[in-house]
DSSP file (Angstrom, degrees, kcal/mol; ACC not computed):
  #  RESIDUE AA STRUCTURE BP1 BP2  ACC     N-H-->O    O-->H-N    N-H-->O    O-->H-N    TCO  KAPPA ALPHA  PHI   PSI    X-CA   Y-CA   Z-CA
    1    1 A M              0   0    0      0, 0.0    94,-2.8     0, 0.0    18,-0.1   0.000 360.0 360.0 360.0 133.3   36.4   67.0   40.0
    2    2 A P  E     +A   94   0A   0      0, 0.0    16,-2.6     0, 0.0     2,-0.3  -0.260 360.0 179.8 -76.1 159.4   34.5   67.7   43.2
    3    3 A R  E     -AB  93  17A   0     90,-2.9    90,-2.9    14,-0.2     2,-0.4  -0.973  27.3-122.5-152.3 158.0   34.6   65.3   46.2
    4    4 A L  E     -AB  92  16A   0     12,-2.0    12,-2.8    -2,-0.3     2,-0.5  -0.909  22.0-159.4-103.8 134.3   33.1   65.1   49.7
    5    5 A V  E     -AB  91  15A   0     86,-2.1    86,-2.5    -2,-0.4     2,-0.3  -0.986  17.5-131.9-114.9 120.6   35.7   64.8   52.6
    6    6 A L  E     +A   90   0A   0      8,-2.9     7,-2.0    -2,-0.5    84,-0.3  -0.567  25.5 179.3 -71.5 133.1   34.3   63.4   55.8
    7    7 A L        +     0   0    0     82,-3.4   105,-1.9    -2,-0.3     5,-0.2   0.600  42.5 105.8-108.4 -19.4   35.2   65.5   58.9
    8    8 A T  B >  S-f  112   0B   0     81,-1.2     3,-2.2   103,-0.2     4,-0.5  -0.453  82.2 -96.2 -76.3 142.8   33.6   63.8   61.7
    9    9 A E  T 3  S+     0   0    0    103,-1.2    -1,-0.1     1,-0.3    -2,-0.1  -0.223 111.4  29.8 -59.0 137.6   35.8   61.8   64.0
   10   10 A G  T 3  S+     0   0    0     -3,-0.1    -1,-0.3     2,-0.0    -2,-0.1   0.034 125.0  48.4  96.9 -24.5   35.9   58.2   63.2
   11   11 A F  S X  S+     0   0    0     -3,-2.2     3,-2.0     3,-0.0    -5,-0.3   0.268  80.7 145.0-121.0   2.0   35.3   58.8   59.6
   12   12 A T  T 3   +     0   0    0     -4,-0.5    -5,-0.2     1,-0.3     3,-0.1  -0.085  67.1  13.3 -52.1 131.1   37.9   61.6   59.2
   13   13 A G  T 3  S+     0   0    0     -7,-2.0    -1,-0.3     1,-0.3    -6,-0.1   0.152  84.3 135.8  94.3 -25.3   39.7   61.7   55.9
   14   14 A R    <   -     0   0    0     -3,-2.0    -8,-2.9    -8,-0.1     2,-0.4  -0.368  38.6-161.0 -60.9 134.3   37.3   59.4   54.0
   15   15 A T  E     -B    5   0A   0    -10,-0.2     2,-0.5    -3,-0.1   -10,-0.2  -0.910  17.7-159.0-122.4 147.8   36.6   60.9   50.5
   16   16 A F  E     -B    4   0A   0    -12,-2.8   -12,-2.0    -2,-0.4     2,-0.3  -0.948  15.4-147.1-124.2 108.1   33.9   60.4   48.0
   17   17 A E  E     -B    3   0A   0     -2,-0.5     2,-1.3   -14,-0.2     3,-0.3  -0.604  12.6-138.2 -73.8 130.1   34.8   61.5   44.5
   18   18 A L        +     0   0    0    -16,-2.6    -1,-0.1    -2,-0.3     5,-0.0  -0.741  48.1 146.4 -91.7  86.7   31.6   62.8   42.6
   19   19 A E        +     0   0    0     -2,-1.3     2,-0.2   -18,-0.1    -1,-0.2   0.687  49.3  58.7 -98.8 -24.2   32.3   61.1   39.4
   20   20 A S  S    S-     0   0    0     -3,-0.3     3,-0.1     1,-0.1    29,-0.1  -0.644  86.2-112.1-108.6 165.4   28.8   60.3   38.1
   21   21 A E  S    S+     0   0    0     -2,-0.2    28,-2.8     1,-0.2     2,-0.4   0.855 106.1  31.5 -61.0 -34.1   25.8   62.5   37.4
   22   22 A R  E     +G   48   0C   0     26,-0.2     2,-0.3    24,-0.0    26,-0.2  -0.994  67.1 173.0-134.3 125.0   23.9   60.9   40.3
   23   23 A S  E     -G   47   0C   0     24,-2.3    24,-3.3    -2,-0.4     2,-0.4  -0.947  16.6-149.1-122.8 144.9   25.3   59.6   43.6
   24   24 A T  E     -G   46   0C   0     -2,-0.3     9,-2.6    22,-0.3     2,-0.4  -0.903   4.9-158.0-114.0 151.2   23.5   58.4   46.6
   25   25 A V  E     +Gh  45  33C   0     20,-2.8    20,-1.8    -2,-0.4    19,-1.3  -0.988  33.2 113.9-125.1 134.3   24.6   58.6   50.2
   26   26 A G  E     - h   0  34C   0      7,-1.8     9,-2.6    -2,-0.4    16,-0.3  -0.985  68.9 -89.6-179.0 178.4   23.3   56.4   53.0
   27   27 A R  S    S+     0   0    0     14,-2.7    15,-0.2    -2,-0.3    16,-0.1   0.782  93.6  86.6 -80.2 -27.8   23.9   53.7   55.7
   28   28 A L  S >  S-     0   0    0     14,-1.3     3,-1.3    13,-0.2    -2,-0.2  -0.411  83.4-120.7 -82.2 158.7   23.0   50.8   53.4
   29   29 A E  T 3  S+     0   0    0      1,-0.3    -1,-0.1    -2,-0.1     5,-0.1   0.671 103.5  70.4 -67.4 -23.0   25.4   49.0   51.1
   30   30 A D  T 3  S+     0   0    0      3,-0.1    -1,-0.3     2,-0.0     2,-0.2   0.454  79.7 100.9 -80.8   3.2   23.5   49.7   47.8
   31   31 A N  S <  S-     0   0    0     -3,-1.3     3,-0.2     1,-0.1    -6,-0.1  -0.523  80.0-126.7 -82.7 154.7   24.4   53.5   48.1
   32   32 A T  S    S+     0   0    0      1,-0.3     2,-0.6    -8,-0.3    -7,-0.2   0.922 107.8  30.3 -63.7 -43.3   27.2   54.9   46.0
   33   33 A F  E    S-h   25   0C   0     -9,-2.6    -7,-1.8   -17,-0.1     2,-0.5  -0.949  83.6-160.3-118.0 108.4   28.7   56.3   49.2
   34   34 A Q  E     -h   26   0C   0     -2,-0.6    -7,-0.2    -3,-0.2    -5,-0.1  -0.805  10.4-176.9 -94.0 128.4   28.0   54.1   52.3
   35   35 A I        -     0   0    0     -9,-2.6     2,-2.1    -2,-0.5     5,-0.1  -0.949  14.6-155.5-120.0 106.1   28.3   55.8   55.7
   36   36 A P        +     0   0    0      0, 0.0    -9,-0.1     0, 0.0    -2,-0.1  -0.503  47.7 126.0 -86.8  76.3   27.7   53.1   58.3
   37   37 A A    >   -     0   0    0     -2,-2.1     3,-1.4     3,-0.2    -2,-0.1  -0.973  64.5-127.9-128.6 144.3   26.6   55.4   61.2
   38   38 A P  T 3  S+     0   0    0      0, 0.0    -1,-0.1     0, 0.0   -11,-0.1   0.713 106.7  57.9 -65.6 -19.7   23.3   55.1   63.0
   39   39 A S  T 3  S+     0   0    0     46,-0.1     2,-0.5     2,-0.1    24,-0.3   0.540  90.4  86.2 -87.1  -3.8   22.3   58.7   62.5
   40   40 A V  S <  S-     0   0    0     -3,-1.4    -3,-0.2    46,-0.1   -13,-0.1  -0.861  81.6-125.7-102.0 125.5   22.5   58.3   58.7
   41   41 A S    >   -     0   0    0     -2,-0.5   -14,-2.7    23,-0.1     3,-0.7  -0.113  26.8-105.2 -60.4 160.1   19.3   57.0   57.0
   42   42 A G  T 3  S+     0   0    0      1,-0.3   -14,-1.3   -16,-0.3     2,-0.4   0.934 120.9  15.1 -57.2 -47.1   19.4   53.8   54.7
   43   43 A H  T 3  S+     0   0    0    -17,-0.2    -1,-0.3     1,-0.1   -17,-0.2  -0.825  84.5 167.6-128.2  90.9   19.0   56.1   51.6
   44   44 A H    <   -     0   0    0    -19,-1.3    15,-2.4    -3,-0.7    17,-0.6   0.947  54.2 -30.2 -77.1 -52.8   19.8   59.6   53.2
   45   45 A C  E     -GI  25  58C   0    -20,-1.8   -20,-2.8    13,-0.3     2,-0.4  -0.933  51.3-123.4-155.0 173.5   20.3   61.9   50.1
   46   46 A E  E     -GI  24  57C   0     11,-2.7    11,-2.6    -2,-0.3     2,-0.5  -0.973  14.8-147.8-127.9 151.7   21.4   62.0   46.5
   47   47 A I  E     -GI  23  56C   0    -24,-3.3   -24,-2.3    -2,-0.4     2,-0.4  -0.958  12.9-159.7-119.7 126.6   24.1   64.2   45.0
   48   48 A L  E     -GI  22  55C   0      7,-3.5     7,-2.8    -2,-0.5     2,-0.5  -0.866   3.4-163.4-109.2 140.9   23.7   65.4   41.5
   49   49 A L  E     + I   0  54C   0    -28,-2.8     2,-0.4    -2,-0.4     5,-0.2  -0.973  18.7 160.2-124.5 115.4   26.6   66.6   39.2
   50   50 A K  E >  S- I   0  53C   0      3,-2.3     3,-1.9    -2,-0.5    -2,-0.0  -0.957  71.5 -20.9-138.5 114.4   25.7   68.5   36.2
   51   51 A D  T 3  S-     0   0    0     -2,-0.4     3,-0.1     1,-0.3    -1,-0.1   0.924 125.9 -52.1  51.4  49.0   28.2   70.9   34.3
   52   52 A D  T 3  S+     0   0    0      1,-0.2     2,-0.5   -50,-0.0    -1,-0.3   0.541 111.9 125.8  68.5   6.5   30.4   71.2   37.4
   53   53 A V  E <   -I   50   0C   0     -3,-1.9    -3,-2.3    25,-0.0     2,-0.5  -0.888  48.2-154.0 -99.9 123.6   27.3   72.2   39.5
   54   54 A V  E     -IJ  49  77C   0     23,-0.6    23,-3.5    -2,-0.5     2,-0.4  -0.873  13.7-177.0-101.0 124.4   26.8   70.1   42.6
   55   55 A T  E     -IJ  48  76C   0     -7,-2.8    -7,-3.5    -2,-0.5     2,-0.4  -0.952  11.1-156.1-120.3 143.6   23.3   69.7   44.0
   56   56 A I  E     -IJ  47  75C   0     19,-2.6    19,-2.4    -2,-0.4     2,-0.4  -0.945   9.1-170.6-116.7 136.9   22.3   67.8   47.1
   57   57 A R  E     -IJ  46  74C   0    -11,-2.6   -11,-2.7    -2,-0.4    17,-0.2  -0.988  20.9-130.5-132.1 125.7   18.7   66.5   47.6
   58   58 A D  E     -I   45   0C   0     15,-2.6   -13,-0.3    -2,-0.4   -14,-0.1  -0.492   9.3-154.7 -70.3 134.1   17.3   65.0   50.8
   59   59 A L        -     0   0    0    -15,-2.4   -14,-0.1    -2,-0.2    -1,-0.1  -0.124  64.5 -76.6-100.8  35.2   15.5   61.6   50.2
   60   60 A G        -     0   0    0      1,-0.2   -15,-0.1    13,-0.1   -16,-0.1   0.814  69.7-173.9  77.4  31.8   13.3   62.0   53.3
   61   61 A A    >   -     0   0    0    -17,-0.6     3,-1.0     1,-0.1    -1,-0.2  -0.328  28.3-130.8 -62.9 135.7   16.1   61.2   55.8
   62   62 A T  T 3  S+     0   0    0      1,-0.2    -1,-0.1     2,-0.1   -22,-0.1   0.905 109.3  36.5 -51.4 -47.2   14.9   60.8   59.4
   63   63 A N  T 3  S-     0   0    0    -24,-0.3    -1,-0.2     1,-0.2    23,-0.2   0.371 111.0-135.6 -96.8   4.4   17.7   63.1   60.7
   64   64 A G    <   -     0   0    0     -3,-1.0    22,-1.5    21,-0.1     2,-0.4   0.171  14.0 -85.0  72.3 172.3   17.6   65.4   57.7
   65   65 A C  E     -DC  72  85A   0      7,-0.6     7,-2.6    20,-0.2     2,-0.4  -0.957  40.7-168.4-120.4 137.4   20.3   67.0   55.5
   66   66 A F  E     -DC  71  84A   0     18,-1.8    18,-2.9    -2,-0.4     2,-0.5  -0.975  12.9-162.8-130.3 140.3   22.0   70.2   56.5
   67   67 A V  E >  S-DC  70  83A   0      3,-2.6     3,-1.8    -2,-0.4    16,-0.2  -0.985  85.0 -15.9-126.9 124.4   24.3   72.6   54.6
   68   68 A N  T 3  S-     0   0    0     14,-3.5    -1,-0.1    -2,-0.5    15,-0.1   0.862 130.7 -52.6  49.9  41.1   26.2   75.0   56.8
   69   69 A G  T 3  S+     0   0    0     13,-0.3     2,-0.5     1,-0.2    -1,-0.3   0.421 114.6 113.6  82.4  -1.3   23.9   74.2   59.7
   70   70 A E  E <   -D   67   0A   0     -3,-1.8    -3,-2.6     0, 0.0    -1,-0.2  -0.909  69.7-120.1-107.1 129.0   20.6   75.0   57.7
   71   71 A Q  E     -D   66   0A   0     -2,-0.5     2,-0.3    -5,-0.2    -5,-0.3  -0.431  38.5-173.3 -63.4 133.9   18.2   72.1   57.0
   72   72 A I  E     -D   65   0A   0     -7,-2.6    -7,-0.6    -2,-0.1     3,-0.1  -0.877  35.6-167.6-128.7 160.1   17.6   71.7   53.2
   73   73 A T  S    S-     0   0    0      1,-0.4   -15,-2.6    -2,-0.3     2,-0.3   0.608  90.7  -6.9-104.7 -40.6   15.4   69.7   50.9
   74   74 A E  E    S+J   57   0C   0    -17,-0.2    -1,-0.4    -9,-0.1     2,-0.3  -0.934  74.5 162.3-157.2 134.9   17.5   70.6   47.8
   75   75 A K  E     -J   56   0C   0    -19,-2.4   -19,-2.6    -2,-0.3     2,-0.3  -0.989  38.1-118.1-156.3 141.2   20.4   73.0   47.4
   76   76 A E  E     -J   55   0C   0     -2,-0.3     2,-0.4   -21,-0.2   -21,-0.3  -0.640  38.2-139.1 -73.4 134.2   23.3   73.8   45.1
   77   77 A L  E     -J   54   0C   0    -23,-3.5   -23,-0.6    -2,-0.3     2,-0.3  -0.787  11.3-155.1-103.8 144.2   26.6   73.4   46.9
   78   78 A G    >   -     0   0    0     -2,-0.4     3,-1.9     1,-0.1    14,-0.3  -0.717  40.5 -77.1-111.6 165.2   29.7   75.6   46.7
   79   79 A Q  T 3  S+     0   0    0     -2,-0.3    14,-0.2     1,-0.3    -1,-0.1  -0.345 117.3  17.6 -63.1 136.5   33.3   74.7   47.3
   80   80 A G  T 3  S+     0   0    0     12,-3.1    -1,-0.3     1,-0.3     2,-0.2   0.387  86.3 140.7  82.4  -2.6   34.0   74.5   51.1
   81   81 A E    <   -     0   0    0     -3,-1.9    11,-2.0    11,-0.1     2,-0.5  -0.468  50.9-126.6 -73.3 144.9   30.4   74.3   52.2
   82   82 A I  E     - E   0  91A   0      9,-0.2   -14,-3.5    -2,-0.2     2,-0.4  -0.818  23.0-166.1 -96.2 128.2   29.8   71.8   55.1
   83   83 A V  E     -CE  67  90A   0      7,-3.5     7,-2.7    -2,-0.5     2,-0.5  -0.878   3.5-156.7-110.2 141.2   27.2   69.2   54.5
   84   84 A R  E     -CE  66  89A   0    -18,-2.9   -18,-1.8    -2,-0.4     2,-0.7  -0.967   9.7-170.8-128.8 122.2   25.7   67.2   57.4
   85   85 A F  E >  S-CE  65  88A   0      3,-3.1     3,-2.0    -2,-0.5     2,-0.5  -0.906  73.8 -52.2-106.1 104.6   24.1   63.8   57.0
   86   86 A G  T 3  S-     0   0    0    -22,-1.5   -46,-0.1    -2,-0.7   -20,-0.0  -0.550 124.4 -21.5  60.2-118.2   22.6   63.0   60.4
   87   87 A A  T 3  S+     0   0    0     -2,-0.5     2,-0.5    -3,-0.1    -1,-0.3   0.260 119.1 101.1-104.2  11.7   25.5   63.6   62.7
   88   88 A I  E <   - E   0  85A   0     -3,-2.0    -3,-3.1   -49,-0.1     2,-0.4  -0.865  56.6-158.8-100.8 126.4   28.2   63.1   60.0
   89   89 A E  E     + E   0  84A   0     -2,-0.5   -82,-3.4    -5,-0.2   -81,-1.2  -0.880  14.0 171.8-111.7 139.8   29.8   66.2   58.6
   90   90 A A  E     -AE   6  83A   0     -7,-2.7    -7,-3.5    -2,-0.4     2,-0.4  -0.967  20.9-137.8-142.2 155.9   31.6   66.5   55.3
   91   91 A R  E     -AE   5  82A   0    -86,-2.5   -86,-2.1    -2,-0.3     2,-0.4  -0.957  17.4-126.9-121.2 139.8   33.0   69.3   53.2
   92   92 A L  E     +A    4   0A   0    -11,-2.0   -12,-3.1    -2,-0.4     2,-0.3  -0.670  41.6 164.5 -78.5 127.4   32.7   69.8   49.4
   93   93 A E  E     -A    3   0A   0    -90,-2.9   -90,-2.9    -2,-0.4     2,-0.5  -0.911  41.9-107.0-138.8 166.5   36.2   70.3   47.9
   94   94 A E  E     -A    2   0A   0     -2,-0.3   -90,-0.0   -92,-0.2    -2,-0.0  -0.818  50.1-101.2 -89.8 133.5   37.8   70.2   44.5
   95   95 A S        -     0   0    0    -94,-2.8     2,-0.8    -2,-0.5    -1,-0.1  -0.319  32.1-128.2 -60.5 136.0   39.9   67.1   44.1
   96   96 A K        -     0   0    0      9,-0.1    -1,-0.1     8,-0.0     3,-0.1  -0.772  29.3-173.2 -92.5 111.0   43.6   67.8   44.4
   97   97 A G        -     0   0    0     -2,-0.8     8,-1.2     1,-0.2     2,-0.2  -0.304  43.4 -70.2 -87.2 179.2   45.5   66.4   41.5
   98   98 A P  B     -K  104   0D   0      0, 0.0     6,-0.3     0, 0.0    -1,-0.2  -0.472  53.9-133.3 -71.7 146.9   49.3   66.3   41.2
   99   99 A D    >   -     0   0    0      4,-3.0     3,-1.7    -2,-0.2    -3,-0.0  -0.088  42.4 -73.3 -81.8-165.9   50.8   69.9   40.8
  100  100 A K  T 3  S+     0   0    0      1,-0.3    -1,-0.1     2,-0.1     0, 0.0   0.707 132.6  55.5 -65.4 -23.2   53.4   70.8   38.2
  101  101 A S  T 3  S-     0   0    0      2,-0.2    -1,-0.3     1,-0.0     3,-0.1   0.514 117.0-112.0 -85.7  -5.4   56.2   69.0   40.2
  102  102 A G  S <  S+     0   0    0     -3,-1.7     2,-0.2     1,-0.3    -2,-0.1   0.390  76.5 127.2  87.8  -5.2   54.2   65.8   40.2
  103  103 A R        -     0   0    0     -5,-0.1    -4,-3.0     1,-0.0    -1,-0.3  -0.620  64.3-115.2 -83.8 147.8   53.5   65.8   43.8
  104  104 A K  B     -K   98   0D   0     -6,-0.3     2,-0.2    -2,-0.2    -7,-0.1  -0.653  32.4-123.7 -78.7 133.7   49.9   65.4   45.1
  105  105 A Q        -     0   0    0     -8,-1.2     2,-0.3    -2,-0.3    -9,-0.1  -0.500  22.4-123.2 -75.7 149.1   48.8   68.5   47.0
  106  106 A L        -     0   0    0     -2,-0.2     2,-0.1     1,-0.0    -1,-0.1  -0.681  20.0-134.8 -91.2 146.6   47.6   68.0   50.5
  107  107 A D        -     0   0    0     -2,-0.3    -1,-0.0   -11,-0.1   -12,-0.0  -0.369  17.2-118.6 -90.6 178.2   44.1   69.1   51.6
  108  108 A Q        +     0   0    0     -2,-0.1     2,-0.2     2,-0.1    -1,-0.0  -0.273  50.9 157.8-112.1  45.9   43.3   71.1   54.7
  109  109 A T        -     0   0    0    -96,-0.0     2,-0.3   -97,-0.0  -102,-0.0  -0.513  17.3-173.6 -72.4 132.2   41.0   68.5   56.3
  110  110 A S        -     0   0    0     -2,-0.2     2,-0.3     2,-0.0   -97,-0.1  -0.937  26.6-106.7-126.6 156.3   40.7   68.9   60.1
  111  111 A V        -     0   0    0     -2,-0.3  -103,-0.2   -99,-0.1  -104,-0.1  -0.604  20.9-153.5 -80.6 134.5   39.0   66.8   62.7
  112  112 A L  B     -f    8   0B   0   -105,-1.9  -103,-1.2    -2,-0.3   -23,-0.1  -0.947  22.5-133.0-104.9 113.3   35.8   68.1   64.2
  113  113 A P        -     0   0    0      0, 0.0     2,-0.3     0, 0.0  -105,-0.0  -0.378  25.5-167.5 -72.1 142.5   35.5   66.5   67.6
  114  114 A Q        +     0   0    0     -2,-0.1     2,-0.0     2,-0.1   -27,-0.0  -0.968  43.2   3.6-128.6 146.0   32.0   65.0   68.5
  115  115 A G  S    S-     0   0    0     -2,-0.3     2,-0.4     2,-0.0     0, 0.0  -0.198  95.6 -46.3  83.8-172.4   30.6   63.8   71.6
  116  116 A V        -     0   0    0      4,-0.0     2,-0.3     3,-0.0    -2,-0.1  -0.826  48.6-152.6 -98.6 131.8   31.9   63.9   75.2
  117  117 A K     >  -     0   0    0     -2,-0.4     4,-1.5     1,-0.1     3,-0.5  -0.810  23.6-120.3-104.3 150.2   35.5   62.9   75.9
  118  118 A L  H  > S+     0   0    0     -2,-0.3     4,-1.8     1,-0.3     5,-0.1   0.853 114.3  57.7 -58.1 -35.7   36.5   61.4   79.3
  119  119 A N  H  > S+     0   0    0      1,-0.2     4,-1.7     2,-0.2    -1,-0.3   0.903 102.8  54.2 -61.4 -38.3   39.1   64.2   79.8
  120  120 A D  H  > S+     0   0    0     -3,-0.5     4,-1.2     1,-0.2    -1,-0.2   0.906 108.4  49.8 -58.6 -42.5   36.2   66.8   79.4
  121  121 A L  H  < S+     0   0    0     -4,-1.5     3,-0.2     1,-0.2    -1,-0.2   0.879 107.9  52.2 -69.7 -35.4   34.3   65.1   82.2
  122  122 A E  H >< S+     0   0    0     -4,-1.8     3,-1.1     1,-0.2    -1,-0.2   0.859 105.6  56.0 -67.4 -34.8   37.4   65.1   84.5
  123  123 A Q  H 3< S+     0   0    0     -4,-1.7    -1,-0.2     1,-0.3    -2,-0.2   0.822 106.8  49.9 -66.3 -32.0   37.9   68.8   84.0
  124  124 A G  T 3< S+     0   0    0     -4,-1.2    -1,-0.3    -3,-0.2    -2,-0.2   0.369  84.9 115.7 -90.5   5.6   34.3   69.5   85.2
  125  125 A T    <   -     0   0    0     -3,-1.1     2,-0.4    -4,-0.2    -3,-0.0  -0.483  49.0-157.2 -78.9 149.9   34.5   67.5   88.4
  126  126 A Q        -     0   0    0     -2,-0.1     2,-0.6     2,-0.0    -2,-0.1  -0.966  11.1-135.7-127.0 141.5   34.2   69.2   91.7
  127  127 A H        -     0   0    0     -2,-0.4     2,-0.4     2,-0.0    -2,-0.0  -0.861  20.9-164.8-100.4 128.1   35.5   67.8   95.0
  128  128 A I        -     0   0    0     -2,-0.6     2,-0.5     0, 0.0    -2,-0.0  -0.928  12.5-141.9-115.8 133.5   33.0   68.2   97.9
  129  129 A T        -     0   0    0     -2,-0.4     2,-0.3     5,-0.0    -2,-0.0  -0.827  20.1-145.0 -95.2 130.5   34.1   67.8  101.5
  130  130 A M        -     0   0    0     -2,-0.5     2,-0.0     1,-0.1     0, 0.0  -0.638  14.1-118.1 -96.1 148.9   31.4   66.0  103.5
  131  131 A S    >   -     0   0    0     -2,-0.3     3,-1.6     1,-0.1    -1,-0.1  -0.237  43.7 -85.7 -78.5 178.8   30.7   66.8  107.1
  132  132 A K  T 3  S+     0   0    0      1,-0.3    -1,-0.1     2,-0.1    -2,-0.1   0.877 130.3  40.2 -55.8 -40.2   31.2   64.2  109.8
  133  133 A G  T 3  S-     0   0    0      1,-0.2     3,-0.4     2,-0.0    -1,-0.3   0.536 108.8-130.9 -88.5  -3.7   27.8   62.7  109.4
  134  134 A G    <   -     0   0    0     -3,-1.6    -1,-0.2     1,-0.2    -2,-0.1  -0.249  42.8 -59.9  81.2-176.4   27.8   62.9  105.6
  135  135 A P  S    S+     0   0    0      0, 0.0     2,-0.5     0, 0.0    -1,-0.2   0.630 118.2  76.3 -80.0 -12.1   25.0   64.4  103.6
  136  136 A F  S    S-     0   0    0     -3,-0.4     2,-0.2     3,-0.0     3,-0.0  -0.869  76.1-138.2-107.9 126.7   22.5   61.8  104.9
  137  137 A K        -     0   0    0     -2,-0.5     2,-0.1     1,-0.1     3,-0.1  -0.540  27.8-104.4 -83.2 148.3   21.1   62.2  108.5
  138  138 A R        -     0   0    0     -2,-0.2     2,-0.2     1,-0.1    -1,-0.1  -0.413  43.5-104.5 -66.9 142.1   20.7   59.1  110.7
  139  139 A K        -     0   0    0      1,-0.1    -1,-0.1    -2,-0.1    -3,-0.0  -0.497  41.4-100.5 -73.9 136.6   17.1   58.0  110.9
  140  140 A S        -     0   0    0     -2,-0.2     4,-0.2     1,-0.1     3,-0.2  -0.257  23.5-157.9 -56.0 138.6   15.4   58.8  114.2
  141  141 A T     >  +     0   0    0      1,-0.1     4,-2.3     2,-0.1     5,-0.2   0.317  68.9  97.5 -96.8   7.1   15.1   56.0  116.8
  142  142 A K  H  > S+     0   0    0      1,-0.2     4,-2.4     2,-0.2     5,-0.2   0.936  83.1  50.0 -64.2 -43.1   12.2   57.5  118.7
  143  143 A G  H  > S+     0   0    0      1,-0.2     4,-1.7     2,-0.2    -1,-0.2   0.917 110.8  50.9 -60.7 -39.1    9.6   55.4  116.9
  144  144 A K  H  > S+     0   0    0     -4,-0.2     4,-1.9     1,-0.2    -1,-0.2   0.886 109.6  51.1 -61.4 -42.2   11.7   52.3  117.6
  145  145 A L  H  X S+     0   0    0     -4,-2.3     4,-2.2     1,-0.2    -1,-0.2   0.877 107.2  52.1 -66.0 -39.6   11.9   53.3  121.3
  146  146 A I  H  X S+     0   0    0     -4,-2.4     4,-2.4     2,-0.2    -1,-0.2   0.905 109.9  48.1 -63.3 -42.6    8.2   53.7  121.6
  147  147 A W  H  X S+     0   0    0     -4,-1.7     4,-2.3     2,-0.2    -2,-0.2   0.864 110.6  51.9 -69.9 -36.8    7.4   50.3  120.2
  148  148 A I  H  X S+     0   0    0     -4,-1.9     4,-2.4     2,-0.2    -1,-0.2   0.905 109.7  49.9 -64.4 -40.5   10.0   48.6  122.5
  149  149 A T  H  X S+     0   0    0     -4,-2.2     4,-2.2     2,-0.2     5,-0.2   0.951 111.9  47.1 -69.8 -45.0    8.4   50.3  125.5
  150  150 A I  H  X S+     0   0    0     -4,-2.4     4,-2.2     1,-0.2    -1,-0.2   0.920 112.1  51.0 -57.9 -41.7    4.9   49.1  124.5
  151  151 A A  H  X S+     0   0    0     -4,-2.3     4,-2.9     1,-0.2    -1,-0.2   0.912 110.1  49.5 -60.6 -43.9    6.2   45.7  123.9
  152  152 A A  H  X S+     0   0    0     -4,-2.4     4,-2.3     1,-0.2    -1,-0.2   0.887 110.5  49.5 -67.7 -35.7    7.9   45.6  127.3
  153  153 A I  H  X S+     0   0    0     -4,-2.2     4,-2.2     2,-0.2    -1,-0.2   0.890 111.7  50.0 -67.2 -39.9    4.7   46.8  129.0
  154  154 A V  H  X S+     0   0    0     -4,-2.2     4,-2.4    -5,-0.2    -2,-0.2   0.917 111.7  48.1 -62.4 -45.1    2.7   44.1  127.2
  155  155 A V  H  X S+     0   0    0     -4,-2.9     4,-2.6     2,-0.2    -2,-0.2   0.919 113.0  46.6 -63.8 -43.2    5.2   41.5  128.2
  156  156 A V  H  X S+     0   0    0     -4,-2.3     4,-2.6     1,-0.2    -1,-0.2   0.886 112.9  51.4 -64.6 -38.7    5.2   42.6  131.9
  157  157 A G  H  X S+     0   0    0     -4,-2.2     4,-2.0     2,-0.2    -2,-0.2   0.892 110.9  47.6 -65.3 -41.3    1.3   42.7  131.8
  158  158 A V  H  X S+     0   0    0     -4,-2.4     4,-2.8     2,-0.2     5,-0.2   0.930 114.6  45.7 -68.7 -43.5    1.2   39.1  130.4
  159  159 A I  H  X S+     0   0    0     -4,-2.6     4,-2.3     1,-0.2    -2,-0.2   0.926 112.5  50.8 -66.3 -41.5    3.6   37.8  133.0
  160  160 A G  H  X S+     0   0    0     -4,-2.6     4,-2.1     2,-0.2    -1,-0.2   0.886 111.8  47.8 -64.2 -40.0    1.8   39.6  135.8
  161  161 A T  H  X S+     0   0    0     -4,-2.0     4,-2.5     2,-0.2    -2,-0.2   0.938 112.0  49.5 -67.0 -47.2   -1.6   38.1  134.6
  162  162 A L  H  X S+     0   0    0     -4,-2.8     4,-2.2     1,-0.2    -2,-0.2   0.882 112.1  48.8 -61.4 -36.6   -0.1   34.5  134.4
  163  163 A A  H  X S+     0   0    0     -4,-2.3     4,-2.5    -5,-0.2     5,-0.4   0.912 111.4  49.6 -70.3 -41.2    1.4   34.9  137.9
  164  164 A Y  H  X S+     0   0    0     -4,-2.1     4,-1.8    -5,-0.2     5,-0.2   0.928 112.1  47.8 -57.5 -47.7   -1.9   36.1  139.3
  165  165 A V  H  X S+     0   0    0     -4,-2.5     4,-0.7     1,-0.2    -2,-0.2   0.938 119.0  38.4 -65.4 -48.8   -3.8   33.2  137.7
  166  166 A F  H  < S+     0   0    0     -4,-2.2    -2,-0.2     1,-0.2    -1,-0.2   0.872 121.8  38.2 -69.5 -42.3   -1.3   30.5  138.9
  167  167 A F  H  < S+     0   0    0     -4,-2.5    -3,-0.2    -5,-0.2    -2,-0.2   0.757 118.1  43.7 -90.9 -27.0   -0.4   31.7  142.4
  168  168 A L  H  <        0   0    0     -4,-1.8    -1,-0.2    -5,-0.4    -2,-0.2   0.529 360.0 360.0-100.0  -3.6   -3.7   33.1  143.6
  169  169 A N     <        0   0    0     -4,-0.7    -1,-0.2    -5,-0.2    -2,-0.1   0.405 360.0 360.0-101.7 360.0   -6.1   30.3  142.4
């Protein structure tokens, strides 16, 4: 029986067995397979199973449905194909039942890293040596000196005028 195995980090290993003729995938709880991720639409797509043929059909999802990186509206899926619902990736596999020894076979699911990790950011950092003054130049004080000089001249002028008025009259 076919199944979808989620590959995206945070959902890794979750599986959805395709048991009925029609299954729905989406963010809302009323879907057959709920994927609570913001990039997944409320009712993202439907998966049809008829005579061991798996078909995926987009239900008008905002972020679309992709098979092996190609956006689709409807497509038959083959074993091992990668399906993407928004930013969540899954692979179509055949369910692994117990082998002849009675042990369950292990699948080859691997984690696909998503997003930026802090370690990636640290590897890309560059150390810059600043000059004595740093990258910012000190603001010029010429304008300030001009205003102080003008204020001093005005103050001296006012004092001189007052002295003239009081002592000479």
